C-alpha positions as CSV (number, residue, x, y, z in Angstrom):
1,M,116.3,163.3,49.0
2,T,119.7,162.0,49.6
3,R,121.5,159.4,47.5
4,I,123.8,156.8,49.0
5,A,125.4,153.7,47.4
6,H,126.0,150.1,48.1
7,V,128.8,148.0,46.5
8,A,127.3,144.6,45.5
9,I,128.8,141.5,43.9
10,V,126.8,141.2,40.7
11,D,125.8,137.6,41.4
12,D,124.5,138.5,44.8
13,W,122.4,141.4,43.4
14,E,121.0,139.3,40.5
15,S,120.0,136.5,42.9
16,A,118.2,139.0,45.1
17,R,116.4,140.6,42.2
18,N,114.7,137.2,41.7
19,L,113.5,137.3,45.3
20,G,112.6,141.0,45.4
21,E,114.9,141.8,48.4
22,Y,118.6,142.2,48.8
23,E,120.0,140.9,52.2
24,V,123.8,141.1,51.9
25,S,125.5,143.5,54.4
26,T,128.8,143.5,52.6
27,R,131.0,141.0,50.7
28,G,130.5,137.6,52.4
29,I,128.4,138.9,55.3
30,S,124.6,138.7,55.4
31,L,122.1,141.2,56.8
32,A,121.2,138.6,59.4
33,D,124.8,138.6,60.7
34,T,125.1,142.4,61.1
35,G,121.5,143.7,61.3
36,F,122.1,146.2,58.5
37,V,123.3,146.7,54.9
38,H,126.5,148.7,54.5
39,A,126.3,151.8,52.3
40,V,128.5,154.8,51.5
41,A,128.1,158.4,50.6
42,L,128.6,158.9,46.9
43,D,131.9,160.8,47.4
44,G,133.3,157.8,49.4
45,V,132.8,155.1,46.8
46,G,136.3,155.1,45.5
47,G,137.8,154.8,49.0
48,V,135.5,151.8,49.8
49,L,136.4,150.1,46.6
50,D,140.1,150.6,47.2
51,E,140.0,149.6,50.9
52,F,137.6,146.7,50.9
53,Y,137.3,145.3,47.3
54,S,140.8,145.7,45.7
55,D,141.5,141.9,46.0
56,I,138.1,140.8,44.7
57,R,137.8,139.3,41.2
58,F,134.0,139.1,41.0
59,A,132.1,141.5,38.9
60,L,130.9,144.4,41.0
61,L,127.9,146.7,40.8
62,L,127.2,150.1,42.4
63,V,123.6,150.3,43.6
64,V,122.5,153.9,44.1
65,L,119.8,154.2,46.7
66,D,117.3,157.0,47.6
67,T,117.1,157.5,51.3
68,T,113.7,159.1,51.1
69,A,112.3,156.1,49.3
70,L,114.1,153.8,51.8
71,A,112.3,155.6,54.7
72,E,109.0,155.4,52.8
73,A,109.6,151.6,52.5
74,G,109.9,151.5,56.2
75,L,113.7,151.1,56.4
76,E,115.7,153.1,58.9
77,V,119.0,154.6,57.7
78,T,121.5,155.5,60.4
79,E,125.0,156.9,60.1
80,E,127.2,156.2,63.2
81,T,130.3,157.1,61.2
82,P,129.9,160.1,58.8
83,G,129.8,159.0,55.2
84,F,129.0,155.4,56.0
85,P,125.2,154.9,56.4
86,H,123.6,151.6,57.5
87,V,120.3,150.5,56.0
88,H,118.4,148.5,58.6
89,G,116.5,145.8,56.7
90,P,116.4,144.1,53.3
91,I,116.6,146.5,50.3
92,P,113.7,146.2,47.8
93,T,115.3,145.5,44.4
94,D,112.6,147.2,42.4
95,G,110.6,150.4,42.8
96,P,111.8,153.9,43.8
97,V,114.4,152.8,46.3
98,V,117.0,151.8,43.6
99,V,117.9,154.8,41.6
100,A,120.6,153.1,39.4
101,E,122.6,150.0,39.0
102,L,126.0,150.9,37.6
103,P,128.7,148.3,36.7
104,I,132.1,149.0,38.3
105,E,134.8,148.5,35.7
106,R,138.5,147.9,36.1
107,S,141.4,149.2,33.9
108,G,144.9,148.1,34.5
109,G,143.9,146.7,37.9
110,A,142.4,150.0,39.1
111,F,138.7,150.7,39.5
112,V,137.1,153.1,37.0
113,L,134.2,154.8,38.8
114,P,131.0,155.5,37.0
115,D,130.0,159.2,36.8
116,L,128.0,159.9,39.9
117,T,127.5,163.6,39.5
118,R,124.0,163.2,38.2
119,F,123.0,161.6,41.5
120,A,124.4,164.2,43.8
């Protein structure tokens, strides 16, 4: 069992929870546009936040996903670039696929990462 993460805008994730499936590839881009949902290895979360989300002012959430449960749900996970997996299909918002939903805080303009050691 491998754990990966997806950075979500809280409003996007909450809307998806009502539908039962999350279909956002990355900020402002849908699954339909790319064919996959962007994810990141747990040790790469800080870099993704700094590179792609430093200018965003929306509340963010780190969604920790179980790759075994994704496969069991019929979703393929590929990794063309090491550390940056792609989930091919909508992510179920309940059940064993989602291991945790962790708020991403800011302090002094910098991201404060949640402790991910328990998911490694």
